[in-house]
KETIVO-49256 format. One record per residue (C-alpha): x, y, z; residue in one letter. Coordinates in steps of 0.5 Angstrom, whole numbers. Layout:
! KETIVO-49256
<<X Y Z> 'a'> ...
This chain:
! KETIVO-49256
<<54 -96 28> 'x'> <<57 -89 31> 'x'> <<53 -89 37> 'x'> <<55 -97 39> 'x'> <<62 -96 38> 'x'> <<62 -90 42> 'x'> <<59 -94 48> 'x'> <<64 -100 47> 'x'> <<70 -95 47> 'x'> <<67 -92 53> 'x'> <<66 -99 57> 'x'> <<73 -100 55> 'x'> <<75 -94 58> 'x'> <<71 -95 65> 'x'> <<74 -102 65> 'x'> <<81 -99 64> 'x'> <<80 -94 70> 'x'> <<78 -99 75> 'x'> <<85 -102 74> 'x'> <<88 -95 75> 'x'> <<91 -93 82> 'x'> <<87 -87 84> 'x'> <<90 -82 89> 'x'> <<85 -77 92> 'x'> <<88 -70 95> 'x'> <<84 -65 99> 'x'> <<84 -60 93> 'x'> <<79 -65 89> 'x'> <<74 -65 95> 'x'> <<74 -72 94> 'x'> <<72 -72 87> 'x'> <<76 -75 82> 'x'> <<75 -74 74> 'x'> <<77 -78 69> 'x'> <<75 -78 61> 'x'> <<76 -71 60> 'x'> <<80 -69 54> 'x'> <<78 -61 53> 'x'> <<74 -59 59> 'x'> <<77 -58 65> 'x'> <<76 -63 71> 'x'> <<75 -56 76> 'x'> <<69 -54 71> 'x'> <<66 -61 72> 'x'> <<67 -61 79> 'x'> <<63 -55 80> 'x'> <<57 -58 78> 'x'> <<57 -62 84> 'x'> <<55 -58 91> 'x'> <<54 -61 97> 'x'> <<47 -59 101> 'x'> <<50 -61 107> 'x'> <<58 -59 110> 'x'> <<60 -66 111> 'x'> <<59 -70 104> 'x'> <<55 -71 97> 'x'> <<49 -75 98> 'x'> <<45 -79 92> 'x'> <<41 -72 91> 'x'> <<47 -68 90> 'x'> <<50 -73 85> 'x'> <<43 -74 81> 'x'> <<43 -66 81> 'x'> <<50 -66 78> 'x'> <<50 -71 74> 'x'> <<43 -68 70> 'x'> <<47 -61 70> 'x'> <<53 -65 66> 'x'> <<48 -67 61> 'x'> <<45 -61 61> 'x'> <<51 -57 58> 'x'> <<51 -61 52> 'x'> <<58 -62 53> 'x'> <<58 -70 54> 'x'> <<56 -76 50> 'x'> <<56 -80 57> 'x'> <<57 -79 64> 'x'> <<58 -84 69> 'x'> <<59 -83 77> 'x'> <<62 -89 82> 'x'> <<65 -90 88> 'x'> <<72 -92 90> 'x'> <<76 -93 96> 'x'> <<72 -87 99> 'x'> <<72 -82 93> 'x'> <<67 -80 88> 'x'> <<70 -82 81> 'x'> <<66 -78 75> 'x'> <<68 -81 68> 'x'> <<66 -77 62> 'x'> <<66 -78 54> 'x'> <<66 -71 51> 'x'> <<62 -70 45> 'x'> <<66 -67 39> 'x'> <<66 -60 37> 'x'> <<63 -58 31> 'x'> <<68 -57 25> 'x'> <<63 -55 20> 'x'> <<56 -54 19> 'x'> <<53 -56 12> 'x'> <<46 -56 9> 'x'> <<45 -61 2> 'x'> <<39 -61 -2> 'x'> <<36 -54 0> 'x'> <<34 -50 -7> 'x'> <<28 -46 -4> 'x'> <<31 -43 2> 'x'> <<38 -40 2> 'x'> <<43 -43 7> 'x'> <<45 -37 10> 'x'> <<37 -37 13> 'x'> <<38 -44 15> 'x'> <<44 -43 19> 'x'> <<41 -37 23> 'x'> <<36 -41 26> 'x'> <<40 -47 28> 'x'> <<42 -48 35> 'x'> <<48 -52 34> 'x'> <<54 -47 32> 'x'> <<61 -48 28> 'x'> <<66 -49 34> 'x'> <<61 -51 39> 'x'> <<60 -58 42> 'x'> <<56 -63 38> 'x'> <<50 -65 42> 'x'> <<44 -70 40> 'x'> <<39 -66 43> 'x'> <<41 -60 40> 'x'> <<41 -63 33> 'x'> <<34 -66 34> 'x'> <<32 -59 36> 'x'> <<35 -56 30> 'x'> <<31 -61 26> 'x'> <<25 -58 28> 'x'> <<27 -51 27> 'x'> <<28 -53 20> 'x'> <<22 -56 19> 'x'> <<18 -51 22> 'x'> <<21 -46 17> 'x'> <<19 -50 11> 'x'> <<12 -50 14> 'x'> <<12 -43 14> 'x'> <<14 -43 6> 'x'> <<8 -48 6> 'x'> <<12 -54 5> 'x'> <<9 -59 9> 'x'> <<12 -65 6> 'x'> <<20 -63 8> 'x'> <<24 -69 11> 'x'> <<31 -67 14> 'x'> <<36 -72 17> 'x'> <<42 -70 20> 'x'> <<48 -74 19> 'x'> <<55 -74 23> 'x'> <<62 -74 19> 'x'> <<67 -76 25> 'x'> <<75 -74 24> 'x'> <<81 -76 27> 'x'> <<82 -69 31> 'x'> <<75 -70 35> 'x'> <<72 -65 30> 'x'> <<66 -67 27> 'x'> <<62 -65 20> 'x'> <<54 -64 22> 'x'> <<50 -65 15> 'x'> <<43 -63 15> 'x'> <<40 -67 8> 'x'> <<34 -64 7> 'x'> <<28 -66 2> 'x'> <<24 -60 1> 'x'> <<18 -63 -3> 'x'> <<13 -59 -6> 'x'> <<10 -53 -4> 'x'> <<3 -55 0> 'x'> <<-3 -52 -3> 'x'> <<-10 -50 0> 'x'> <<-15 -56 -4> 'x'> <<-21 -54 -1> 'x'> <<-24 -48 3> 'x'> <<-30 -50 6> 'x'> <<-36 -45 11> 'x'> <<-40 -48 16> 'x'> <<-46 -44 19> 'x'> <<-47 -39 14> 'x'> <<-54 -37 12> 'x'> <<-54 -30 10> 'x'> <<-48 -30 5> 'x'> <<-46 -36 0> 'x'> <<-39 -39 0> 'x'> <<-38 -35 -6> 'x'> <<-39 -28 -3> 'x'> <<-35 -31 3> 'x'> <<-29 -33 -1> 'x'> <<-29 -26 -4> 'x'> <<-27 -23 3> 'x'> <<-21 -27 5> 'x'> <<-14 -27 2> 'x'> <<-13 -35 2> 'x'> <<-15 -38 -5> 'x'> <<-16 -45 -7> 'x'> <<-12 -48 -12> 'x'> <<-14 -47 -19> 'x'> <<-12 -46 -26> 'x'> <<-9 -39 -25> 'x'> <<-6 -41 -18> 'x'> <<1 -41 -21> 'x'> <<0 -34 -23> 'x'> <<-4 -31 -17> 'x'> <<1 -35 -12> 'x'> <<-5 -35 -6> 'x'> <<-7 -42 -6> 'x'> <<-1 -44 -1> 'x'> <<-3 -46 6> 'x'> <<0 -41 11> 'x'> <<-3 -41 18> 'x'> <<-2 -34 20> 'x'> <<-6 -32 14> 'x'> <<-11 -37 16> 'x'> <<-11 -33 22> 'x'> <<-12 -27 18> 'x'> <<-17 -29 14> 'x'> <<-21 -31 20> 'x'> <<-21 -24 23> 'x'> <<-22 -21 16> 'x'> <<-29 -25 16> 'x'> <<-31 -23 23> 'x'> <<-30 -16 20> 'x'> <<-34 -17 13> 'x'> <<-40 -19 18> 'x'> <<-39 -13 23> 'x'> <<-39 -8 17> 'x'> <<-46 -11 15> 'x'> <<-50 -11 21> 'x'> <<-48 -18 25> 'x'> <<-45 -15 32> 'x'> <<-45 -22 35> 'x'> <<-41 -26 30> 'x'> <<-36 -31 32> 'x'> <<-31 -34 27> 'x'> <<-27 -40 28> 'x'> <<-22 -43 23> 'x'> <<-19 -50 23> 'x'> <<-14 -54 17> 'x'> <<-14 -61 16> 'x'> <<-8 -64 12> 'x'> <<-10 -69 7> 'x'> <<-4 -74 5> 'x'> <<-8 -77 -1> 'x'> <<-9 -70 -4> 'x'> <<-3 -67 -1> 'x'> <<-6 -61 1> 'x'> <<-10 -57 6> 'x'> <<-18 -57 7> 'x'> <<-19 -50 11> 'x'> <<-26 -50 15> 'x'> <<-29 -43 18> 'x'> <<-34 -44 23> 'x'> <<-39 -38 23> 'x'> <<-44 -36 28> 'x'> <<-47 -30 25> 'x'> <<-52 -28 30> 'x'> <<-57 -23 29> 'x'> <<-57 -17 24> 'x'> <<-58 -10 28> 'x'> <<-60 -3 25> 'x'> <<-58 3 28> 'x'> <<-63 6 34> 'x'> <<-60 12 36> 'x'> <<-54 16 35> 'x'> <<-51 21 40> 'x'> <<-45 24 43> 'x'> <<-43 28 50> 'x'> <<-36 31 52> 'x'> <<-33 31 58> 'x'> <<-28 36 56> 'x'> <<-30 43 58> 'x'> <<-27 45 52> 'x'> <<-30 41 47> 'x'> <<-37 42 45> 'x'> <<-41 36 43> 'x'> <<-46 39 39> 'x'> <<-41 42 34> 'x'> <<-39 35 32> 'x'> <<-46 32 31> 'x'> <<-45 32 23> 'x'> <<-39 27 23> 'x'> <<-43 22 26> 'x'> <<-44 16 22> 'x'> <<-48 11 21> 'x'> <<-55 15 22> 'x'> <<-61 12 26> 'x'> <<-64 7 22> 'x'> <<-58 5 18> 'x'> <<-55 -2 18> 'x'> <<-50 -3 24> 'x'> <<-43 -2 20> 'x'> <<-36 -3 25> 'x'> <<-32 0 20> 'x'> <<-36 7 20> 'x'> <<-36 7 27> 'x'> <<-28 6 27> 'x'> <<-28 12 21> 'x'> <<-32 16 26> 'x'> <<-28 15 32> 'x'> <<-21 17 28> 'x'> <<-25 23 25> 'x'> <<-27 26 32> 'x'> <<-20 25 34> 'x'> <<-18 29 29> 'x'> <<-23 34 30> 'x'> <<-21 35 37> 'x'> <<-14 35 36> 'x'> <<-15 40 31> 'x'> <<-19 45 37> 'x'> <<-13 44 42> 'x'> <<-14 38 45> 'x'> <<-9 33 43> 'x'> <<-10 29 50> 'x'> <<-17 26 49> 'x'> <<-20 19 47> 'x'> <<-27 18 44> 'x'> <<-30 12 46> 'x'> <<-36 9 43> 'x'> <<-42 5 48> 'x'> <<-47 1 45> 'x'> <<-53 -1 47> 'x'> <<-58 -7 45> 'x'> <<-65 -5 47> 'x'> <<-68 -12 50> 'x'> <<-73 -15 44> 'x'> <<-70 -10 39> 'x'> <<-65 -12 33> 'x'> <<-62 -5 34> 'x'> <<-56 -2 37> 'x'> <<-56 5 40> 'x'> <<-49 8 40> 'x'> <<-46 14 44> 'x'> <<-40 17 43> 'x'> <<-36 19 49> 'x'> <<-30 25 49> 'x'> <<-26 24 55> 'x'> <<-20 26 57> 'x'> <<-14 22 56> 'x'> <<-7 21 60> 'x'> <<-2 26 58> 'x'> <<3 22 54> 'x'> <<9 25 50> 'x'> <<14 21 45> 'x'> <<20 20 48> 'x'> <<23 17 42> 'x'> <<22 14 35> 'x'> <<26 7 34> 'x'> <<26 4 27> 'x'> <<28 -3 26> 'x'> <<28 -8 20> 'x'> <<30 -2 14> 'x'> <<36 -6 11> 'x'> <<35 -2 5> 'x'> <<31 4 7> 'x'> <<34 10 10> 'x'> <<32 12 17> 'x'> <<30 19 14> 'x'> <<26 17 9> 'x'> <<22 13 14> 'x'> <<22 19 19> 'x'> <<19 24 14> 'x'> <<13 21 14> 'x'> <<11 23 21> 'x'> <<8 29 23> 'x'> <<10 27 30> 'x'> <<17 28 33> 'x'> <<21 26 39> 'x'> <<18 31 45> 'x'> <<11 32 42> 'x'> <<4 30 45> 'x'> <<2 22 43> 'x'> <<-4 22 38> 'x'> <<-6 15 36> 'x'> <<-10 18 30> 'x'> <<-4 21 27> 'x'> <<0 15 29> 'x'> <<-5 11 25> 'x'> <<-4 16 19> 'x'> <<3 15 19> 'x'> <<3 8 19> 'x'> <<-2 8 13> 'x'> <<3 13 9> 'x'> <<9 8 10> 'x'> <<5 2 7> 'x'> <<3 6 1> 'x'> <<10 8 0> 'x'> <<10 1 -3> 'x'> <<17 0 0> 'x'> <<15 -5 5> 'x'> <<12 -12 5> 'x'> <<10 -11 13> 'x'> <<9 -4 17> 'x'> <<8 -5 25> 'x'> <<8 1 30> 'x'> <<8 -1 37> 'x'> <<9 3 43> 'x'> <<13 1 50> 'x'> <<14 5 56> 'x'> <<19 10 56> 'x'> <<24 12 62> 'x'> <<18 16 66> 'x'> <<11 14 66> 'x'> <<9 20 62> 'x'> <<13 18 56> 'x'> <<13 13 51> 'x'> <<17 10 45> 'x'> <<15 9 38> 'x'> <<18 2 35> 'x'> <<17 2 27> 'x'> <<18 -5 25> 'x'> <<18 -6 17> 'x'> <<20 -11 13> 'x'> <<23 -9 6> 'x'> <<21 -12 0> 'x'> <<24 -12 -8> 'x'> <<22 -5 -10> 'x'> <<26 -6 -17> 'x'> <<22 -5 -24> 'x'> <<23 -9 -30> 'x'> <<18 -11 -34> 'x'> <<16 -14 -41> 'x'> <<9 -13 -43> 'x'> <<5 -13 -49> 'x'> <<-2 -12 -51> 'x'> <<-7 -9 -56> 'x'> <<-12 -3 -56> 'x'> <<-17 -1 -61> 'x'> <<-13 6 -61> 'x'> <<-6 3 -61> 'x'> <<-6 -3 -64> 'x'> <<-1 -8 -62> 'x'> <<4 -5 -57> 'x'> <<10 -8 -53> 'x'> <<13 -4 -47> 'x'> <<20 -5 -43> 'x'> <<21 -2 -37> 'x'> <<27 -2 -32> 'x'> <<27 3 -26> 'x'> <<27 3 -18> 'x'> <<22 6 -13> 'x'> <<26 6 -8> 'x'> <<33 8 -11> 'x'> <<39 7 -6> 'x'> <<34 7 0> 'x'> <<33 15 -1> 'x'> <<26 14 -3> 'x'> <<27 17 -10> 'x'> <<24 14 -17> 'x'> <<28 13 -23> 'x'> <<25 9 -29> 'x'> <<26 8 -36> 'x'> <<21 5 -41> 'x'> <<21 4 -49> 'x'> <<15 3 -53> 'x'> <<14 0 -59> 'x'> <<7 -2 -63> 'x'> <<3 -2 -69> 'x'> <<2 5 -69> 'x'> <<6 8 -64> 'x'> <<13 8 -61> 'x'> <<16 12 -56> 'x'> <<21 12 -49> 'x'> <<20 15 -43> 'x'> <<25 17 -38> 'x'> <<23 19 -31> 'x'> <<26 21 -24> 'x'> <<22 23 -18> 'x'> <<24 26 -11> 'x'> <<18 25 -7> 'x'> <<21 30 -1> 'x'> <<25 35 -3> 'x'> <<30 36 4> 'x'> <<25 32 8> 'x'> <<19 37 7> 'x'> <<13 35 4> 'x'> <<14 38 -3> 'x'> <<16 33 -9> 'x'> <<20 35 -15> 'x'> <<20 31 -22> 'x'> <<23 31 -28> 'x'> <<21 27 -35> 'x'> <<23 26 -42> 'x'> <<19 23 -47> 'x'> <<18 22 -54> 'x'> <<12 19 -58> 'x'> <<11 18 -66> 'x'> <<4 16 -68> 'x'> <<3 13 -75> 'x'> <<-3 14 -79> 'x'> <<-9 9 -78> 'x'> <<-16 8 -79> 'x'> <<-17 14 -74> 'x'> <<-13 19 -77> 'x'> <<-10 20 -84> 'x'> <<-3 23 -82> 'x'> <<3 22 -77> 'x'> <<4 26 -71> 'x'> <<11 26 -67> 'x'> <<12 29 -60> 'x'> <<19 30 -56> 'x'> <<20 34 -50> 'x'> <<21 35 -43> 'x'> <<18 37 -37> 'x'> <<19 39 -29> 'x'> <<14 39 -24> 'x'> <<14 41 -17> 'x'> <<8 38 -12> 'x'> <<6 42 -5> 'x'> <<1 38 -1> 'x'> <<-4 42 3> 'x'> <<-6 36 7> 'x'> <<-7 29 7> 'x'> <<-13 30 2> 'x'> <<-11 36 -2> 'x'> <<-5 38 -6> 'x'> <<-3 43 -11> 'x'> <<2 42 -17> 'x'> <<6 47 -21> 'x'> <<10 45 -28> 'x'> <<14 47 -34> 'x'> <<14 43 -40> 'x'> <<17 44 -47> 'x'> <<16 40 -53> 'x'> <<16 40 -60> 'x'> <<10 37 -64> 'x'> <<10 36 -72> 'x'> <<4 33 -76> 'x'> <<6 30 -83> 'x'> <<1 27 -89> 'x'> <<1 20 -91> 'x'> <<0 20 -98> 'x'> <<-3 13 -98> 'x'> <<-9 15 -94> 'x'> <<-12 20 -100> 'x'> <<-13 27 -100> 'x'> <<-12 30 -93> 'x'> <<-17 35 -90> 'x'> <<-15 42 -92> 'x'> <<-14 44 -84> 'x'> <<-9 37 -84> 'x'> <<-6 40 -90> 'x'> <<-5 47 -87> 'x'> <<-3 44 -80> 'x'> <<3 40 -84> 'x'> <<5 46 -88> 'x'> <<6 50 -82> 'x'> <<12 45 -79> 'x'> <<14 43 -73> 'x'> <<12 47 -67> 'x'> <<15 49 -60> 'x'> <<10 49 -55> 'x'> <<13 52 -48> 'x'> <<8 52 -42> 'x'> <<7 53 -35> 'x'> <<2 49 -31> 'x'> <<-2 49 -25> 'x'> <<-6 43 -21> 'x'> <<-10 42 -15> 'x'> <<-12 35 -13> 'x'> <<-17 32 -8> 'x'> <<-17 25 -6> 'x'> <<-21 21 0> 'x'> <<-21 14 -4> 'x'> <<-20 8 1> 'x'> <<-16 5 -5> 'x'> <<-12 9 -10> 'x'> <<-11 2 -15> 'x'> <<-18 -1 -13> 'x'> <<-23 4 -10> 'x'> <<-30 2 -7> 'x'> <<-31 9 -3> 'x'> <<-29 16 -3> 'x'> <<-27 22 -8> 'x'> <<-22 24 -13> 'x'> <<-22 30 -16> 'x'> <<-17 35 -20> 'x'> <<-17 41 -24> 'x'> <<-11 43 -28> 'x'> <<-9 49 -32> 'x'> <<-4 50 -38> 'x'> <<-2 56 -40> 'x'> <<3 56 -47> 'x'> <<6 62 -49> 'x'> <<12 64 -45> 'x'> <<17 63 -51> 'x'> <<15 58 -56> 'x'> <<11 58 -62> 'x'> <<4 57 -60> 'x'> <<-1 61 -55> 'x'> <<-6 58 -52> 'x'> <<-10 57 -45> 'x'> <<-13 50 -43> 'x'> <<-17 48 -37> 'x'> <<-19 41 -35> 'x'> <<-23 38 -30> 'x'> <<-24 30 -27> 'x'> <<-29 29 -21> 'x'> <<-30 21 -19> 'x'> <<-34 19 -13> 'x'> <<-35 12 -11> 'x'> <<-40 9 -7> 'x'> <<-41 1 -4> 'x'> <<-48 0 -6> 'x'> <<-49 -7 -4> 'x'> <<-44 -13 -2> 'x'> <<-39 -13 -7> 'x'> <<-43 -8 -12> 'x'> <<-39 -1 -13> 'x'> <<-42 5 -16> 'x'> <<-38 10 -19> 'x'> <<-41 17 -22> 'x'> <<-36 21 -26> 'x'> <<-36 28 -29> 'x'> <<-31 31 -34> 'x'> <<-30 38 -38> 'x'> <<-25 42 -41> 'x'> <<-24 48 -45> 'x'> <<-18 51 -49> 'x'> <<-17 57 -53> 'x'> <<-12 61 -56> 'x'> <<-9 68 -55> 'x'> <<-5 73 -58> 'x'> <<-9 73 -64> 'x'> <<-6 66 -66> 'x'> <<-10 60 -68> 'x'> <<-10 54 -64> 'x'> <<-6 49 -66> 'x'> <<-10 43 -69> 'x'> <<-6 38 -65> 'x'> <<-7 42 -58> 'x'> <<-15 41 -59> 'x'> <<-20 36 -56> 'x'> <<-21 30 -60> 'x'> <<-28 26 -57> 'x'> <<-28 18 -57> 'x'> <<-28 12 -52> 'x'> <<-24 16 -47> 'x'> <<-31 21 -46> 'x'> <<-36 17 -49> 'x'> <<-36 9 -50> 'x'> <<-39 7 -56> 'x'> <<-35 12 -60> 'x'> <<-29 10 -65> 'x'> <<-22 14 -63> 'x'> <<-23 21 -66> 'x'> <<-30 19 -67> 'x'> <<-34 25 -65> 'x'> <<-32 33 -65> 'x'> <<-31 38 -71> 'x'> <<-30 34 -77> 'x'> <<-29 36 -84> 'x'> <<-34 33 -89> 'x'> <<-32 36 -95> 'x'> <<-33 31 -100> 'x'> <<-27 28 -103> 'x'> <<-23 28 -97> 'x'> <<-20 24 -91> 'x'> <<-26 27 -87> 'x'> <<-21 28 -81> 'x'> <<-24 30 -74> 'x'> <<-20 37 -73> 'x'> <<-21 37 -66> 'x'> <<-25 42 -61> 'x'> <<-24 47 -56> 'x'> <<-30 45 -51> 'x'> <<-32 39 -48> 'x'> <<-36 35 -43> 'x'> <<-38 28 -41> 'x'> <<-41 24 -35> 'x'> <<-41 17 -33> 'x'> <<-44 13 -29> 'x'> <<-42 5 -28> 'x'> <<-43 0 -23> 'x'> <<-38 -6 -21> 'x'> <<-39 -12 -18> 'x'> <<-34 -19 -18> 'x'> <<-37 -24 -23> 'x'> <<-41 -29 -19> 'x'> <<-38 -36 -18> 'x'> <<-31 -34 -19> 'x'> <<-26 -34 -14> 'x'> <<-25 -26 -12> 'x'> <<-17 -28 -13> 'x'> <<-18 -28 -20> 'x'> <<-20 -20 -20> 'x'> <<-25 -21 -26> 'x'> <<-31 -16 -25> 'x'> <<-37 -15 -29> 'x'> <<-40 -7 -30> 'x'> <<-46 -3 -33> 'x'> <<-45 4 -35> 'x'> <<-48 9 -38> 'x'> <<-44 15 -42> 'x'> <<-46 22 -44> 'x'> <<-42 28 -47> 'x'> <<-41 33 -53> 'x'> <<-35 37 -56> 'x'> <<-35 42 -61> 'x'> <<-31 49 -63> 'x'> <<-33 56 -61> 'x'> <<-31 62 -64> 'x'> <<-25 63 -60> 'x'> <<-22 57 -64> 'x'> <<-24 59 -71> 'x'> <<-19 63 -73> 'x'> <<-15 58 -78> 'x'> <<-17 60 -85> 'x'> <<-18 53 -87> 'x'> <<-24 52 -82> 'x'> <<-27 57 -86> 'x'> <<-26 54 -93> 'x'> <<-28 47 -91> 'x'> <<-34 44 -90> 'x'> <<-34 43 -82> 'x'> <<-39 39 -78> 'x'> <<-39 43 -71> 'x'> <<-45 39 -68> 'x'> <<-46 41 -60> 'x'> <<-51 34 -60> 'x'> <<-51 30 -54> 'x'> <<-47 23 -55> 'x'> <<-50 18 -51> 'x'> <<-49 11 -50> 'x'> <<-50 5 -45> 'x'> <<-47 -2 -45> 'x'> <<-43 -7 -41> 'x'> <<-36 -9 -40> 'x'> <<-31 -14 -36> 'x'> <<-25 -11 -32> 'x'> <<-20 -16 -30> 'x'> <<-14 -14 -26> 'x'> <<-9 -19 -29> 'x'> <<-2 -20 -28> 'x'> <<0 -17 -35> 'x'> <<-4 -10 -33> 'x'> <<-11 -8 -33> 'x'> <<-15 -11 -38> 'x'> <<-22 -9 -40> 'x'> <<-27 -11 -45> 'x'> <<-33 -6 -46> 'x'> <<-39 -6 -51> 'x'> <<-43 0 -52> 'x'> <<-49 2 -56> 'x'> <<-50 9 -58> 'x'> <<-56 12 -57> 'x'> <<-55 19 -59> 'x'> <<-50 22 -64> 'x'> <<-49 27 -69> 'x'> <<-49 25 -77> 'x'> <<-42 26 -78> 'x'> <<-40 22 -72> 'x'> <<-36 15 -72> 'x'> <<-39 9 -68> 'x'> <<-35 3 -65> 'x'> <<-39 -1 -61> 'x'> <<-33 -6 -58> 'x'> <<-27 -3 -55> 'x'> <<-22 -7 -52> 'x'> <<-15 -6 -49> 'x'> <<-10 -10 -45> 'x'> <<-3 -10 -43> 'x'> <<2 -5 -39> 'x'> <<0 1 -42> 'x'> 
């Protein structure tokens, strides 16, 4: 109705103008303007330019009319001639007094206002409004809402100003109902679904939130599938992706079409150098994959990065490593030749940071080991990008380069997208060690955008309760040194596995000094108060337990040092690499206890087949008192499922077997343990479920040496102190759930000592 009323009014206005005398003057160049209220007549005339000096022709008038409409200022415009003059009659669009959005609950009004071209105070142009509708719909599509409907409404007012309202029906989020694969022969659909990020709608979708259709994610999945095949020998693989919306199911079916090609092995591997200062033969040990291995594009990229690092360390920052592959005719092999060649001398002119609305610039810059004016090195920049991603502050991190002010200068653009770094969790669970347990944590990973960690948590459980307050500064004065402080307290009550109550309260400060990206050192000082009390309801405690309780609370003042080495590909879910640590603790600088403790932990992960990861672990520890004092009972080692599965908590190690007592484990001072494990995703389940099956074998032992036998009670009690090897084998399920890690293991002990306590089923769940 509004459109027709405007036309009627405009027609009436044109008729009125026809009865009005028109007087032309030299100043208007023979062009008269009528109907304009806010737009000056000279502005309207300016859109008409004669191509000849004499007069406007038909082409000039047509071009001028199109230009008027293109401004968006006019709802209608007409051109007529009268008495030798050109009359331009316009009807102006109203201006926009206010823009409103109704029905939007999933997207913020501020986000919608940012994308629309129509602005408050500007002209109300129907073409612009329709374009804004398309933009709003596209934004909703990006947020997986494809059933959205947007209808613009215009509310007129008497002052020629209108209110523009976008009425939005958002509709439900659109999921992926089916993921299909065509052309795959080497790998099943189940294996391929495990290689992509998009998930199919299932019962866990509300928790996993990965089944929503996203065209960008599908494109990223196409690349993931390609890399999946390239890492498994299929050098000629081609992958295409398509999606089709099913109105009946109100969801998408995503189809990946594959042309796998042949599978290749490595023929020969060689390296040459075009740089006189680089000896190619000295780099041969770093070349992978090896002849006879399945071709693996990921290993080739790793080799290139390693070679670039080695060459840069030898004083050649301006170098490039190119790999040339050759397919001998008739053979499914690829010959690799790595070539070290000179690269243009390029320097970093400037580092620009964008998108960090919360994180301070210096927090990002301190992750760089390249500064303005330094030589550009792609390997170092890739390392910086990995560091920034590992911080956990950003959804996305992208570092790009653009030309600088001169040919040998570049500008590095660091673009980040912030994500929520607040911590607020309420978790609960159960373990065979602590029983039922709950924890509430609150904190911030990126406090005030300074990259600092602050956290407070409270734990309350069936057999334990405690608190933990922590602060960490990962970069002191923008250096790589880190500082941490912690206050904690824990109380454990008697249970099936111990006949006494124990408490521990104290604090710790630490300083970390990384030597490089793989090796770091730590120094710490801790001061804590520990005590042990008897629970008469449990019966007559073993004599060493009685003596430890009678000694009363003990203050422990200790300094600590540690060294860690890590090359894991993923700290949370590793599939390859090493993780090793050795820690020393020396107590006796004040306090009541005097002892020295050493612990080591070594783990190695290696992918063995598609989806199968092997892990080997070795642990050891030794603690000994000094200064003529006995070792406090609670500072010893207690064997259990953390060393060898299939044994109860405190299940093996020196034990008081005196008849008529609670026969407690009294702790040892030396242990060793080894484990081997295979993990693989559970077949026929989507990979996004995060459920894995494991088989394992453990072995270890724990006992006391003479250096820890100074306690009088040990000589007065009947102590079983066997050095026998405890071993087991079994299977388990591992689930990386939203509630935290959940693991169930069933282990069968194969060797043990007579006094040991076994427990075949071990279960742990929750955020502890």
